[in-house]
N, CA, C and O atoms as a Tripos MOL2 file, in Angstrom:
@<TRIPOS>MOLECULE
protein
  300   299    75     0     0
PROTEIN
NO_CHARGES

@<TRIPOS>ATOM
      1 N           5.5270   22.7650   -0.7020 N.3       1 MET1
      2 CA          5.3560   21.6660    0.2250 C.3       1 MET1
      3 C           4.6420   20.5290   -0.5040 C.2       1 MET1
      4 O           3.6470   20.7410   -1.1980 O.2       1 MET1
      5 N           5.1550   19.3640   -0.3340 N.am      2 ILE2
      6 CA          4.5120   18.1740   -0.8780 C.3       2 ILE2
      7 C           3.5010   17.6750    0.1440 C.2       2 ILE2
      8 O           3.8020   17.5530    1.3310 O.2       2 ILE2
      9 N           2.3030   17.3920   -0.3360 N.am      3 ASP3
     10 CA          1.2050   16.9860    0.5460 C.3       3 ASP3
     11 C           0.6030   15.6850    0.0220 C.2       3 ASP3
     12 O           0.2680   15.5700   -1.1570 O.2       3 ASP3
     13 N           0.4730   14.7190    0.9100 N.am      4 TYR4
     14 CA         -0.0630   13.4110    0.5290 C.3       4 TYR4
     15 C          -1.5250   13.2240    0.9140 C.2       4 TYR4
     16 O          -2.0030   12.0900    0.9510 O.2       4 TYR4
     17 N          -2.2400   14.2910    1.1990 N.am      5 SER5
     18 CA         -3.6580   14.1200    1.5530 C.3       5 SER5
     19 C          -4.4750   13.4680    0.4340 C.2       5 SER5
     20 O          -5.4240   12.7450    0.7380 O.2       5 SER5
     21 N          -4.1490   13.6900   -0.8590 N.am      6 PRO6
     22 CA         -4.8990   12.9540   -1.8870 C.3       6 PRO6
     23 C          -4.7540   11.4370   -1.7530 C.2       6 PRO6
     24 O          -5.6790   10.6910   -2.0740 O.2       6 PRO6
     25 N          -3.5960   10.9850   -1.2790 N.am      7 PHE7
     26 CA         -3.3920    9.5480   -1.0760 C.3       7 PHE7
     27 C          -4.4350    8.9840   -0.1260 C.2       7 PHE7
     28 O          -5.0120    7.9290   -0.3890 O.2       7 PHE7
     29 N          -4.6770    9.6800    0.9730 N.am      8 TRP8
     30 CA         -5.6070    9.1700    1.9900 C.3       8 TRP8
     31 C          -7.0310    9.1110    1.4580 C.2       8 TRP8
     32 O          -7.7810    8.1950    1.7940 O.2       8 TRP8
     33 N          -7.4090   10.0800    0.6300 N.am      9 MET9
     34 CA         -8.7440   10.0510    0.0070 C.3       9 MET9
     35 C          -8.8250    8.9050   -1.0060 C.2       9 MET9
     36 O          -9.8240    8.1880   -1.0620 O.2       9 MET9
     37 N          -7.7770    8.7410   -1.7980 N.am     10 THR10
     38 CA         -7.7430    7.6620   -2.7860 C.3      10 THR10
     39 C          -7.7950    6.3030   -2.0910 C.2      10 THR10
     40 O          -8.5190    5.4060   -2.5200 O.2      10 THR10
     41 N          -7.0310    6.1610   -1.0280 N.am     11 LEU11
     42 CA         -7.0330    4.9070   -0.2730 C.3      11 LEU11
     43 C          -8.4110    4.6330    0.3110 C.2      11 LEU11
     44 O          -8.8980    3.5030    0.2580 O.2      11 LEU11
     45 N          -9.0310    5.6460    0.8600 N.am     12 GLN12
     46 CA        -10.3660    5.4930    1.4570 C.3      12 GLN12
     47 C         -11.3960    5.0620    0.4130 C.2      12 GLN12
     48 O         -12.3110    4.2980    0.7190 O.2      12 GLN12
     49 N         -11.2460    5.5500   -0.8100 N.am     13 ASN13
     50 CA        -12.1990    5.2280   -1.8760 C.3      13 ASN13
     51 C         -11.8630    3.9270   -2.6100 C.2      13 ASN13
     52 O         -12.5720    3.5270   -3.5330 O.2      13 ASN13
     53 N         -10.7920    3.2830   -2.1980 N.am     14 SER14
     54 CA        -10.3950    2.0230   -2.8420 C.3      14 SER14
     55 C         -10.8310    0.8400   -1.9820 C.2      14 SER14
     56 O         -11.4310    1.0030   -0.9200 O.2      14 SER14
     57 N         -10.5110   -0.3490   -2.4720 N.am     15 ASP15
     58 CA        -10.7900   -1.5680   -1.7030 C.3      15 ASP15
     59 C          -9.6170   -1.9320   -0.7930 C.2      15 ASP15
     60 O          -9.6320   -2.9830   -0.1510 O.2      15 ASP15
     61 N          -8.6080   -1.0720   -0.7360 N.am     16 GLU16
     62 CA         -7.4060   -1.3480    0.0510 C.3      16 GLU16
     63 C          -7.4250   -0.5610    1.3600 C.2      16 GLU16
     64 O          -8.2560    0.3230    1.5660 O.2      16 GLU16
     65 N          -6.4900   -0.9090    2.2290 N.am     17 SER17
     66 CA         -6.3080   -0.2080    3.5050 C.3      17 SER17
     67 C          -4.8150   -0.1810    3.7990 C.2      17 SER17
     68 O          -4.0320   -0.8160    3.0930 O.2      17 SER17
     69 N          -4.4170    0.5440    4.8310 N.am     18 THR18
     70 CA         -2.9970    0.5090    5.1880 C.3      18 THR18
     71 C          -2.5880   -0.9220    5.5350 C.2      18 THR18
     72 O          -1.4640   -1.3370    5.2520 O.2      18 THR18
     73 N          -3.4950   -1.6650    6.1430 N.am     19 TYR19
     74 CA         -3.2190   -3.0660    6.4860 C.3      19 TYR19
     75 C          -2.9150   -3.8850    5.2290 C.2      19 TYR19
     76 O          -1.9230   -4.6130    5.1920 O.2      19 TYR19
     77 N          -3.7670   -3.7700    4.1940 N.am     20 THR20
     78 CA         -3.5350   -4.5610    2.9800 C.3      20 THR20
     79 C          -2.3020   -4.0720    2.2290 C.2      20 THR20
     80 O          -1.6020   -4.8690    1.6040 O.2      20 THR20
     81 N          -2.0300   -2.7770    2.2820 N.am     21 LEU21
     82 CA         -0.8120   -2.2840    1.6340 C.3      21 LEU21
     83 C           0.4150   -2.9370    2.2620 C.2      21 LEU21
     84 O           1.3430   -3.3390    1.5610 O.2      21 LEU21
     85 N           0.4110   -3.0380    3.5830 N.am     22 ILE22
     86 CA          1.5470   -3.6280    4.2950 C.3      22 ILE22
     87 C           1.5830   -5.1470    4.1330 C.2      22 ILE22
     88 O           2.6240   -5.7020    3.7840 O.2      22 ILE22
     89 N           0.4790   -5.8140    4.3760 N.am     23 LYS23
     90 CA          0.4540   -7.2840    4.3840 C.3      23 LYS23
     91 C           0.4410   -7.8990    2.9900 C.2      23 LYS23
     92 O           1.1770   -8.8510    2.7290 O.2      23 LYS23
     93 N          -0.3850   -7.3680    2.0920 N.am     24 ASP24
     94 CA         -0.5380   -7.9800    0.7690 C.3      24 ASP24
     95 C           0.4560   -7.4560   -0.2640 C.2      24 ASP24
     96 O           0.8910   -8.1990   -1.1440 O.2      24 ASP24
     97 N           0.8160   -6.1750   -0.1570 N.am     25 TYR25
     98 CA          1.6570   -5.5580   -1.1820 C.3      25 TYR25
     99 C           3.0650   -5.2420   -0.6970 C.2      25 TYR25
    100 O           3.8810   -4.7090   -1.4480 O.2      25 TYR25
    101 N           3.3500   -5.5750    0.5740 N.am     26 LYS26
    102 CA          4.6870   -5.4000    1.1440 C.3      26 LYS26
    103 C           5.1660   -3.9480    1.1490 C.2      26 LYS26
    104 O           6.3660   -3.6890    1.0610 O.2      26 LYS26
    105 N           4.2260   -2.9980    1.2530 N.am     27 VAL27
    106 CA          4.5980   -1.6000    1.4690 C.3      27 VAL27
    107 C           5.0420   -1.5170    2.9260 C.2      27 VAL27
    108 O           4.3540   -2.0280    3.8100 O.2      27 VAL27
    109 N           6.1560   -0.8950    3.1830 N.am     28 SER28
    110 CA          6.6730   -0.8790    4.5590 C.3      28 SER28
    111 C           5.8510    0.0420    5.4590 C.2      28 SER28
    112 O           5.2630    1.0250    5.0080 O.2      28 SER28
    113 N           5.8310   -0.3000    6.7110 N.am     29 GLY29
    114 CA          5.1590    0.5410    7.6970 C.3      29 GLY29
    115 C           5.7800    1.9210    7.7620 C.2      29 GLY29
    116 O           5.0910    2.9090    8.0160 O.2      29 GLY29
    117 N           7.0980    1.9910    7.5310 N.am     30 SER30
    118 CA          7.7570    3.2970    7.5520 C.3      30 SER30
    119 C           7.3140    4.1660    6.3750 C.2      30 SER30
    120 O           7.2760    5.3910    6.4950 O.2      30 SER30
    121 N           6.9810    3.5520    5.2490 N.am     31 THR31
    122 CA          6.4490    4.3170    4.1150 C.3      31 THR31
    123 C           5.0930    4.9060    4.4730 C.2      31 THR31
    124 O           4.8240    6.0680    4.1710 O.2      31 THR31
    125 N           4.2450    4.1250    5.1070 N.am     32 ILE32
    126 CA          2.9390    4.6270    5.5470 C.3      32 ILE32
    127 C           3.1420    5.7880    6.5160 C.2      32 ILE32
    128 O           2.4330    6.7910    6.4430 O.2      32 ILE32
    129 N           4.1030    5.6540    7.4180 N.am     33 ASP33
    130 CA          4.4060    6.7180    8.3740 C.3      33 ASP33
    131 C           4.9050    7.9710    7.6560 C.2      33 ASP33
    132 O           4.5380    9.0850    8.0310 O.2      33 ASP33
    133 N           5.7340    7.8000    6.6340 N.am     34 ARG34
    134 CA          6.2370    8.9420    5.8600 C.3      34 ARG34
    135 C           5.0900    9.6460    5.1420 C.2      34 ARG34
    136 O           5.0720   10.8740    5.0550 O.2      34 ARG34
    137 N           4.1440    8.8820    4.6340 N.am     35 LEU35
    138 CA          2.9690    9.4820    3.9950 C.3      35 LEU35
    139 C           2.1480   10.2770    5.0120 C.2      35 LEU35
    140 O           1.6560   11.3630    4.7070 O.2      35 LEU35
    141 N           2.0060    9.7370    6.2040 N.am     36 ARG36
    142 CA          1.2610   10.4390    7.2640 C.3      36 ARG36
    143 C           1.9150   11.7700    7.6220 C.2      36 ARG36
    144 O           1.2330   12.7500    7.9210 O.2      36 ARG36
    145 N           3.2510   11.7880    7.5880 N.am     37 LYS37
    146 CA          4.0050   12.9720    8.0090 C.3      37 LYS37
    147 C           4.3890   13.8850    6.8460 C.2      37 LYS37
    148 O           5.1300   14.8500    7.0350 O.2      37 LYS37
    149 N           3.8860   13.5850    5.6360 N.am     38 ASN38
    150 CA          4.2580   14.3390    4.4330 C.3      38 ASN38
    151 C           5.7710   14.3900    4.2450 C.2      38 ASN38
    152 O           6.3180   15.4010    3.8050 O.2      38 ASN38
    153 N           6.4330   13.3020    4.5780 N.am     39 ALA39
    154 CA          7.8830   13.1920    4.4040 C.3      39 ALA39
    155 C           8.1780   12.6660    2.9970 C.2      39 ALA39
    156 O           7.2950   12.0990    2.3550 O.2      39 ALA39
    157 N           9.4000   12.8480    2.5170 N.am     40 PRO40
    158 CA          9.7300   12.3850    1.1670 C.3      40 PRO40
    159 C           9.5850   10.8680    0.9990 C.2      40 PRO40
    160 O           9.8980   10.0880    1.8990 O.2      40 PRO40
    161 N           9.1030   10.4840   -0.1780 N.am     41 ILE41
    162 CA          9.0930    9.0800   -0.5930 C.3      41 ILE41
    163 C           9.7300    9.0220   -1.9720 C.2      41 ILE41
    164 O           9.7880   10.0320   -2.6740 O.2      41 ILE41
    165 N          10.1990    7.8650   -2.3580 N.am     42 SER42
    166 CA         10.8710    7.7330   -3.6520 C.3      42 SER42
    167 C           9.8550    7.6760   -4.7920 C.2      42 SER42
    168 O           8.6730    7.3980   -4.5880 O.2      42 SER42
    169 N          10.3520    7.9440   -5.9850 N.am     43 THR43
    170 CA          9.4840    7.8250   -7.1570 C.3      43 THR43
    171 C           9.1190    6.3680   -7.4140 C.2      43 THR43
    172 O           8.0620    6.0880   -7.9810 O.2      43 THR43
    173 N           9.9680    5.4470   -7.0110 N.am     44 VAL44
    174 CA          9.6480    4.0200   -7.1290 C.3      44 VAL44
    175 C           8.4370    3.7050   -6.2530 C.2      44 VAL44
    176 O           7.5170    3.0120   -6.6880 O.2      44 VAL44
    177 N           8.4370    4.2100   -5.0230 N.am     45 THR45
    178 CA          7.3020    4.0030   -4.1190 C.3      45 THR45
    179 C           6.0540    4.6640   -4.6700 C.2      45 THR45
    180 O           4.9650    4.0930   -4.6080 O.2      45 THR45
    181 N           6.2060    5.8560   -5.2050 N.am     46 LEU46
    182 CA          5.0780    6.5570   -5.8140 C.3      46 LEU46
    183 C           4.5050    5.7390   -6.9670 C.2      46 LEU46
    184 O           3.2870    5.6170   -7.0980 O.2      46 LEU46
    185 N           5.3700    5.1840   -7.7950 N.am     47 ASN47
    186 CA          4.9350    4.3180   -8.8910 C.3      47 ASN47
    187 C           4.2040    3.0880   -8.3600 C.2      47 ASN47
    188 O           3.1590    2.7080   -8.8890 O.2      47 ASN47
    189 N           4.7500    2.4680   -7.3180 N.am     48 ASP48
    190 CA          4.1160    1.2830   -6.7260 C.3      48 ASP48
    191 C           2.7150    1.6060   -6.2150 C.2      48 ASP48
    192 O           1.7760    0.8470   -6.4540 O.2      48 ASP48
    193 N           2.5720    2.7250   -5.5160 N.am     49 LEU49
    194 CA          1.2580    3.1060   -4.9810 C.3      49 LEU49
    195 C           0.2580    3.3730   -6.1030 C.2      49 LEU49
    196 O          -0.9070    2.9870   -6.0080 O.2      49 LEU49
    197 N           0.7170    4.0350   -7.1650 N.am     50 CYS50
    198 CA         -0.1680    4.2800   -8.3130 C.3      50 CYS50
    199 C          -0.6100    2.9620   -8.9460 C.2      50 CYS50
    200 O          -1.7670    2.8190   -9.3420 O.2      50 CYS50
    201 N           0.2990    2.0120   -9.0410 N.am     51 THR51
    202 CA         -0.0250    0.7040   -9.6090 C.3      51 THR51
    203 C          -1.0080   -0.0500   -8.7260 C.2      51 THR51
    204 O          -2.0080   -0.5780   -9.2120 O.2      51 THR51
    205 N          -0.7250   -0.0990   -7.4340 N.am     52 ILE52
    206 CA         -1.5860   -0.8230   -6.4900 C.3      52 ILE52
    207 C          -2.9920   -0.2330   -6.4690 C.2      52 ILE52
    208 O          -3.9830   -0.9620   -6.5060 O.2      52 ILE52
    209 N          -3.0660    1.0960   -6.4080 N.am     53 LEU53
    210 CA         -4.3680    1.7660   -6.2820 C.3      53 LEU53
    211 C          -5.0010    2.0930   -7.6330 C.2      53 LEU53
    212 O          -6.1000    2.6450   -7.6970 O.2      53 LEU53
    213 N          -4.2880    1.7440   -8.7200 N.am     54 GLU54
    214 CA         -4.7730    1.9950  -10.0800 C.3      54 GLU54
    215 C          -5.2100    3.4450  -10.2360 C.2      54 GLU54
    216 O          -6.3560    3.7370  -10.5760 O.2      54 GLU54
    217 N          -4.2610    4.3490   -9.9770 N.am     55 CYS55
    218 CA         -4.5760    5.7720  -10.0210 C.3      55 CYS55
    219 C          -3.4190    6.5500  -10.6320 C.2      55 CYS55
    220 O          -2.3770    5.9830  -10.9620 O.2      55 CYS55
    221 N          -3.6150    7.8440  -10.7760 N.am     56 ASP56
    222 CA         -2.5860    8.7380  -11.2920 C.3      56 ASP56
    223 C          -1.8130    9.3800  -10.1410 C.2      56 ASP56
    224 O          -2.2460    9.3400   -8.9900 O.2      56 ASP56
    225 N          -0.6780    9.9630  -10.4660 N.am     57 VAL57
    226 CA          0.1760   10.5920   -9.4590 C.3      57 VAL57
    227 C          -0.5880   11.6430   -8.6570 C.2      57 VAL57
    228 O          -0.4390   11.7240   -7.4370 O.2      57 VAL57
    229 N          -1.3970   12.4430   -9.3310 N.am     58 GLN58
    230 CA         -2.1370   13.4990   -8.6240 C.3      58 GLN58
    231 C          -3.1830   12.9420   -7.6570 C.2      58 GLN58
    232 O          -3.7310   13.6850   -6.8420 O.2      58 GLN58
    233 N          -3.4610   11.6450   -7.7440 N.am     59 ASP59
    234 CA         -4.3470   11.0050   -6.7710 C.3      59 ASP59
    235 C          -3.5850   10.5910   -5.5080 C.2      59 ASP59
    236 O          -4.1830   10.1330   -4.5340 O.2      59 ASP59
    237 N          -2.2740   10.7560   -5.5370 N.am     60 ILE60
    238 CA         -1.4160   10.4000   -4.4060 C.3      60 ILE60
    239 C          -0.8060   11.6430   -3.7550 C.2      60 ILE60
    240 O          -0.7280   11.7330   -2.5300 O.2      60 ILE60
    241 N          -0.3850   12.5800   -4.5660 N.am     61 VAL61
    242 CA          0.4040   13.7120   -4.0750 C.3      61 VAL61
    243 C          -0.0260   15.0120   -4.7450 C.2      61 VAL61
    244 O          -0.4800   15.0230   -5.8890 O.2      61 VAL61
    245 N           0.1290   16.1050   -4.0030 N.am     62 GLN62
    246 CA         -0.0920   17.4290   -4.5760 C.3      62 GLN62
    247 C           0.9690   18.3810   -4.0380 C.2      62 GLN62
    248 O           1.5530   18.1560   -2.9780 O.2      62 GLN62
    249 N           1.2030   19.4450   -4.7930 N.am     63 TYR63
    250 CA          2.1450   20.4720   -4.3560 C.3      63 TYR63
    251 C           1.3640   21.6890   -3.9030 C.2      63 TYR63
    252 O           0.4740   22.1710   -4.6040 O.2      63 TYR63
    253 N           1.7070   22.1800   -2.7220 N.am     64 ILE64
    254 CA          1.1010   23.3990   -2.1900 C.3      64 ILE64
    255 C           2.2380   24.3730   -1.9230 C.2      64 ILE64
    256 O           3.1180   24.0980   -1.1070 O.2      64 ILE64
    257 N           2.2220   25.5070   -2.6080 N.am     65 MET65
    258 CA          3.2730   26.4880   -2.3900 C.3      65 MET65
    259 C           3.0610   27.1770   -1.0450 C.2      65 MET65
    260 O           1.9930   27.7260   -0.7730 O.2      65 MET65
    261 N           4.0810   27.1390   -0.2270 N.am     66 THR66
    262 CA          4.0330   27.7950    1.0780 C.3      66 THR66
    263 C           4.7970   29.1140    0.9990 C.2      66 THR66
    264 O           5.5950   29.3120    0.0840 O.2      66 THR66
    265 N           4.5620   30.0050    1.9380 N.am     67 PRO67
    266 CA          5.3460   31.2490    1.9590 C.3      67 PRO67
    267 C           6.8520   30.9810    2.0430 C.2      67 PRO67
    268 O           7.6510   31.7250    1.4730 O.2      67 PRO67
    269 N           7.2330   29.9220    2.7520 N.am     68 GLU68
    270 CA          8.6520   29.5740    2.8580 C.3      68 GLU68
    271 C           9.2220   29.1560    1.5030 C.2      68 GLU68
    272 O          10.3420   29.5310    1.1540 O.2      68 GLU68
    273 N           8.4440   28.3750    0.7360 N.am     69 ASP69
    274 CA          8.8790   27.9800   -0.6070 C.3      69 ASP69
    275 C           9.0740   29.2180   -1.4750 C.2      69 ASP69
    276 O          10.0900   29.3730   -2.1530 O.2      69 ASP69
    277 N           8.1030   30.0680   -1.4350 N.am     70 LYS70
    278 CA          8.1340   31.2700   -2.2590 C.3      70 LYS70
    279 C           9.3380   32.1360   -1.8970 C.2      70 LYS70
    280 O          10.0220   32.6640   -2.7740 O.2      70 LYS70
    281 N           9.5810   32.2720   -0.6230 N.am     71 LYS71
    282 CA         10.6880   33.0930   -0.1350 C.3      71 LYS71
    283 C          12.0350   32.5340   -0.5950 C.2      71 LYS71
    284 O          12.9390   33.2930   -0.9440 O.2      71 LYS71
    285 N          12.1660   31.2150   -0.5950 N.am     72 ARG72
    286 CA         13.4320   30.5800   -0.9650 C.3      72 ARG72
    287 C          13.7670   30.7130   -2.4400 C.2      72 ARG72
    288 O          14.9380   30.8350   -2.8010 O.2      72 ARG72
    289 N          12.7490   30.6900   -3.3020 N.am     73 PHE73
    290 CA         13.0370   30.5840   -4.7270 C.3      73 PHE73
    291 C          12.5070   31.7060   -5.6040 C.2      73 PHE73
    292 O          12.9240   31.8250   -6.7560 O.2      73 PHE73
    293 N          11.6160   32.5170   -5.1040 N.am     74 MET74
    294 CA         11.0550   33.5930   -5.9120 C.3      74 MET74
    295 C          11.7720   34.9000   -5.5890 C.2      74 MET74
    296 O          12.1870   35.1410   -4.4550 O.2      74 MET74
    297 N          11.9000   35.7170   -6.5970 N.am     75 LYS75
    298 CA         12.5370   37.0280   -6.3850 C.3      75 LYS75
    299 C          11.5280   38.1280   -6.5350 C.2      75 LYS75
    300 O          11.8690   39.3020   -6.3940 O.2      75 LYS75
@<TRIPOS>BOND
     1     1     2 1
     2     2     3 1
     3     3     4 2
     4     3     5 am
     5     5     6 1
     6     6     7 1
     7     7     8 2
     8     7     9 am
     9     9    10 1
    10    10    11 1
    11    11    12 2
    12    11    13 am
    13    13    14 1
    14    14    15 1
    15    15    16 2
    16    15    17 am
    17    17    18 1
    18    18    19 1
    19    19    20 2
    20    19    21 am
    21    21    22 1
    22    22    23 1
    23    23    24 2
    24    23    25 am
    25    25    26 1
    26    26    27 1
    27    27    28 2
    28    27    29 am
    29    29    30 1
    30    30    31 1
    31    31    32 2
    32    31    33 am
    33    33    34 1
    34    34    35 1
    35    35    36 2
    36    35    37 am
    37    37    38 1
    38    38    39 1
    39    39    40 2
    40    39    41 am
    41    41    42 1
    42    42    43 1
    43    43    44 2
    44    43    45 am
    45    45    46 1
    46    46    47 1
    47    47    48 2
    48    47    49 am
    49    49    50 1
    50    50    51 1
    51    51    52 2
    52    51    53 am
    53    53    54 1
    54    54    55 1
    55    55    56 2
    56    55    57 am
    57    57    58 1
    58    58    59 1
    59    59    60 2
    60    59    61 am
    61    61    62 1
    62    62    63 1
    63    63    64 2
    64    63    65 am
    65    65    66 1
    66    66    67 1
    67    67    68 2
    68    67    69 am
    69    69    70 1
    70    70    71 1
    71    71    72 2
    72    71    73 am
    73    73    74 1
    74    74    75 1
    75    75    76 2
    76    75    77 am
    77    77    78 1
    78    78    79 1
    79    79    80 2
    80    79    81 am
    81    81    82 1
    82    82    83 1
    83    83    84 2
    84    83    85 am
    85    85    86 1
    86    86    87 1
    87    87    88 2
    88    87    89 am
    89    89    90 1
    90    90    91 1
    91    91    92 2
    92    91    93 am
    93    93    94 1
    94    94    95 1
    95    95    96 2
    96    95    97 am
    97    97    98 1
    98    98    99 1
    99    99   100 2
   100    99   101 am
   101   101   102 1
   102   102   103 1
   103   103   104 2
   104   103   105 am
   105   105   106 1
   106   106   107 1
   107   107   108 2
   108   107   109 am
   109   109   110 1
   110   110   111 1
   111   111   112 2
   112   111   113 am
   113   113   114 1
   114   114   115 1
   115   115   116 2
   116   115   117 am
   117   117   118 1
   118   118   119 1
   119   119   120 2
   120   119   121 am
   121   121   122 1
   122   122   123 1
   123   123   124 2
   124   123   125 am
   125   125   126 1
   126   126   127 1
   127   127   128 2
   128   127   129 am
   129   129   130 1
   130   130   131 1
   131   131   132 2
   132   131   133 am
   133   133   134 1
   134   134   135 1
   135   135   136 2
   136   135   137 am
   137   137   138 1
   138   138   139 1
   139   139   140 2
   140   139   141 am
   141   141   142 1
   142   142   143 1
   143   143   144 2
   144   143   145 am
   145   145   146 1
   146   146   147 1
   147   147   148 2
   148   147   149 am
   149   149   150 1
   150   150   151 1
   151   151   152 2
   152   151   153 am
   153   153   154 1
   154   154   155 1
   155   155   156 2
   156   155   157 am
   157   157   158 1
   158   158   159 1
   159   159   160 2
   160   159   161 am
   161   161   162 1
   162   162   163 1
   163   163   164 2
   164   163   165 am
   165   165   166 1
   166   166   167 1
   167   167   168 2
   168   167   169 am
   169   169   170 1
   170   170   171 1
   171   171   172 2
   172   171   173 am
   173   173   174 1
   174   174   175 1
   175   175   176 2
   176   175   177 am
   177   177   178 1
   178   178   179 1
   179   179   180 2
   180   179   181 am
   181   181   182 1
   182   182   183 1
   183   183   184 2
   184   183   185 am
   185   185   186 1
   186   186   187 1
   187   187   188 2
   188   187   189 am
   189   189   190 1
   190   190   191 1
   191   191   192 2
   192   191   193 am
   193   193   194 1
   194   194   195 1
   195   195   196 2
   196   195   197 am
   197   197   198 1
   198   198   199 1
   199   199   200 2
   200   199   201 am
   201   201   202 1
   202   202   203 1
   203   203   204 2
   204   203   205 am
   205   205   206 1
   206   206   207 1
   207   207   208 2
   208   207   209 am
   209   209   210 1
   210   210   211 1
   211   211   212 2
   212   211   213 am
   213   213   214 1
   214   214   215 1
   215   215   216 2
   216   215   217 am
   217   217   218 1
   218   218   219 1
   219   219   220 2
   220   219   221 am
   221   221   222 1
   222   222   223 1
   223   223   224 2
   224   223   225 am
   225   225   226 1
   226   226   227 1
   227   227   228 2
   228   227   229 am
   229   229   230 1
   230   230   231 1
   231   231   232 2
   232   231   233 am
   233   233   234 1
   234   234   235 1
   235   235   236 2
   236   235   237 am
   237   237   238 1
   238   238   239 1
   239   239   240 2
   240   239   241 am
   241   241   242 1
   242   242   243 1
   243   243   244 2
   244   243   245 am
   245   245   246 1
   246   246   247 1
   247   247   248 2
   248   247   249 am
   249   249   250 1
   250   250   251 1
   251   251   252 2
   252   251   253 am
   253   253   254 1
   254   254   255 1
   255   255   256 2
   256   255   257 am
   257   257   258 1
   258   258   259 1
   259   259   260 2
   260   259   261 am
   261   261   262 1
   262   262   263 1
   263   263   264 2
   264   263   265 am
   265   265   266 1
   266   266   267 1
   267   267   268 2
   268   267   269 am
   269   269   270 1
   270   270   271 1
   271   271   272 2
   272   271   273 am
   273   273   274 1
   274   274   275 1
   275   275   276 2
   276   275   277 am
   277   277   278 1
   278   278   279 1
   279   279   280 2
   280   279   281 am
   281   281   282 1
   282   282   283 1
   283   283   284 2
   284   283   285 am
   285   285   286 1
   286   286   287 1
   287   287   288 2
   288   287   289 am
   289   289   290 1
   290   290   291 1
   291   291   292 2
   292   291   293 am
   293   293   294 1
   294   294   295 1
   295   295   296 2
   296   295   297 am
   297   297   298 1
   298   298   299 1
   299   299   300 2
@<TRIPOS>SUBSTRUCTURE
     1 MET1         2 RESIDUE 1 A MET
     2 ILE2         6 RESIDUE 1 A ILE
     3 ASP3        10 RESIDUE 1 A ASP
     4 TYR4        14 RESIDUE 1 A TYR
     5 SER5        18 RESIDUE 1 A SER
     6 PRO6        22 RESIDUE 1 A PRO
     7 PHE7        26 RESIDUE 1 A PHE
     8 TRP8        30 RESIDUE 1 A TRP
     9 MET9        34 RESIDUE 1 A MET
    10 THR10       38 RESIDUE 1 A THR
    11 LEU11       42 RESIDUE 1 A LEU
    12 GLN12       46 RESIDUE 1 A GLN
    13 ASN13       50 RESIDUE 1 A ASN
    14 SER14       54 RESIDUE 1 A SER
    15 ASP15       58 RESIDUE 1 A ASP
    16 GLU16       62 RESIDUE 1 A GLU
    17 SER17       66 RESIDUE 1 A SER
    18 THR18       70 RESIDUE 1 A THR
    19 TYR19       74 RESIDUE 1 A TYR
    20 THR20       78 RESIDUE 1 A THR
    21 LEU21       82 RESIDUE 1 A LEU
    22 ILE22       86 RESIDUE 1 A ILE
    23 LYS23       90 RESIDUE 1 A LYS
    24 ASP24       94 RESIDUE 1 A ASP
    25 TYR25       98 RESIDUE 1 A TYR
    26 LYS26      102 RESIDUE 1 A LYS
    27 VAL27      106 RESIDUE 1 A VAL
    28 SER28      110 RESIDUE 1 A SER
    29 GLY29      114 RESIDUE 1 A GLY
    30 SER30      118 RESIDUE 1 A SER
    31 THR31      122 RESIDUE 1 A THR
    32 ILE32      126 RESIDUE 1 A ILE
    33 ASP33      130 RESIDUE 1 A ASP
    34 ARG34      134 RESIDUE 1 A ARG
    35 LEU35      138 RESIDUE 1 A LEU
    36 ARG36      142 RESIDUE 1 A ARG
    37 LYS37      146 RESIDUE 1 A LYS
    38 ASN38      150 RESIDUE 1 A ASN
    39 ALA39      154 RESIDUE 1 A ALA
    40 PRO40      158 RESIDUE 1 A PRO
    41 ILE41      162 RESIDUE 1 A ILE
    42 SER42      166 RESIDUE 1 A SER
    43 THR43      170 RESIDUE 1 A THR
    44 VAL44      174 RESIDUE 1 A VAL
    45 THR45      178 RESIDUE 1 A THR
    46 LEU46      182 RESIDUE 1 A LEU
    47 ASN47      186 RESIDUE 1 A ASN
    48 ASP48      190 RESIDUE 1 A ASP
    49 LEU49      194 RESIDUE 1 A LEU
    50 CYS50      198 RESIDUE 1 A CYS
    51 THR51      202 RESIDUE 1 A THR
    52 ILE52      206 RESIDUE 1 A ILE
    53 LEU53      210 RESIDUE 1 A LEU
    54 GLU54      214 RESIDUE 1 A GLU
    55 CYS55      218 RESIDUE 1 A CYS
    56 ASP56      222 RESIDUE 1 A ASP
    57 VAL57      226 RESIDUE 1 A VAL
    58 GLN58      230 RESIDUE 1 A GLN
    59 ASP59      234 RESIDUE 1 A ASP
    60 ILE60      238 RESIDUE 1 A ILE
    61 VAL61      242 RESIDUE 1 A VAL
    62 GLN62      246 RESIDUE 1 A GLN
    63 TYR63      250 RESIDUE 1 A TYR
    64 ILE64      254 RESIDUE 1 A ILE
    65 MET65      258 RESIDUE 1 A MET
    66 THR66      262 RESIDUE 1 A THR
    67 PRO67      266 RESIDUE 1 A PRO
    68 GLU68      270 RESIDUE 1 A GLU
    69 ASP69      274 RESIDUE 1 A ASP
    70 LYS70      278 RESIDUE 1 A LYS
    71 LYS71      282 RESIDUE 1 A LYS
    72 ARG72      286 RESIDUE 1 A ARG
    73 PHE73      290 RESIDUE 1 A PHE
    74 MET74      294 RESIDUE 1 A MET
    75 LYS75      298 RESIDUE 1 A LYS
């Protein structure tokens, strides 16, 4: 499972907010909603967020193996 909780911590520790991401950096409201719901985002968006927040990918996203993931791909 892809989890964006690091994004929210990184955003909180930055000088930015969801408002500034939308208004100043033209990040779409639907992207913010996708981050809230741990829905897929593009690598372009991931790159943009890393650039805006001056951080690394792991400051935006983390992978958490769920039992469902394990069941699907592990033998």
